[in-house]
C-alpha positions in Angstrom: 0.0 0.0 0.0 1.7 3.3 -1.1 0.2 5.4 1.7 1.5 3.0 4.4 4.8 2.7 2.7 5.2 6.5 2.7 5.1 6.7 6.5 7.7 3.9 7.0 11.2 3.5 5.8 11.4 1.3 2.7 13.4 -1.7 4.1 11.1 -2.0 7.1 7.9 -2.1 5.0 9.4 -4.5 2.6 10.5 -6.8 5.4 7.0 -6.6 7.0 5.4 -7.4 3.7 7.7 -10.4 3.3 6.9 -11.7 6.8 3.2 -11.3 6.3 3.4 -13.1 3.0 5.3 -16.0 4.6 2.8 -16.2 7.4 -0.1 -16.2 4.9 1.5 -19.0 2.8 2.4 -21.0 5.9 -1.2 -20.7 7.1 -2.5 -21.9 3.8 -0.1 -24.9 3.8 -1.0 -25.9 7.3 -4.7 -25.6 6.4 -4.3 -27.9 3.4 -2.2 -30.4 5.5 -4.9 -30.3 8.2 -7.6 -31.1 5.6 -5.5 -34.0 4.2 -4.8 -35.5 7.6 -8.5 -35.2 8.5 -9.5 -36.9 5.3 -7.0 -39.7 6.0 -8.4 -40.1 9.5 -12.0 -40.2 8.3 -11.0 -42.9 5.7 -9.3 -44.8 8.5 -6.0 -45.0 6.6 -2.7 -44.7 8.6 -0.5 -41.8 7.6 2.7 -42.6 5.6 
């Protein structure tokens, strides 16, 4: 967001954006893994 970036120094905002992006991706991956594990448990199949 340009307005937010104007109030902060560029390196700080870029680092914050990178961290938030990593957190978002990690959350999505964990959600997908959770769905897969739940599906395996419902099917009664052992993991691995």
